[in-house]
N, C-alpha and C positions, 0 to 999 in steps of 0.2 A: 902964648904956651903954642907948639907946631907937632900936629897927632899926624902919623901917618895910618890908612888904613885899607886894607885892600879888601872889597868889600863888592860880592855880584849885585848882580842889578832885585834880585831876588830880598839879598838880603836885608840891603840900603834901602829897603819899600820900606824894609819889616820896622827898622829901627826909625825910621823916617815916623813912623804910624804912631811908633812906640812915642818917640817925643812927644806928640801931636797930640796924646790921649790919656800917656799918663796923669797923675792929679797923687803930688808927693802930701804922702798922710804920715806924717814922723810922730806928731803933737806937740814937734817944736815948732814953733812958724819961722823963726829966721833961720830954720834951717829948711822947712820946707822955705822959700823962700830963695835958698840959694843952689837947691834941686832942682828948681822949677828955673832958676834962672842957665844956671847950666847948661839943665835941655833944652833950649831956647836957642842956646849959641850955636851946638851941635846940631835942632834944626836947620837952623841959619846954613849951618860949616855946609851940611848932607846936601840942602838943598843949590847949595851954589859946584860942591863939585858934582853931581846930578845933571848939573848945566851945562857942567864944561865938558861932558863924557862927548 
């Protein structure tokens, strides 16, 4: 899936920090793992995009 975001540097850094620090706590272990995996994928994409600037 391709998602395009138009973020300024401050917003990118804030979202990146959130991806790095948020710990899912839905009470459903499978859902928590899916969310953790999604946040990790988003973090990696943000870091790649940030180095490409």
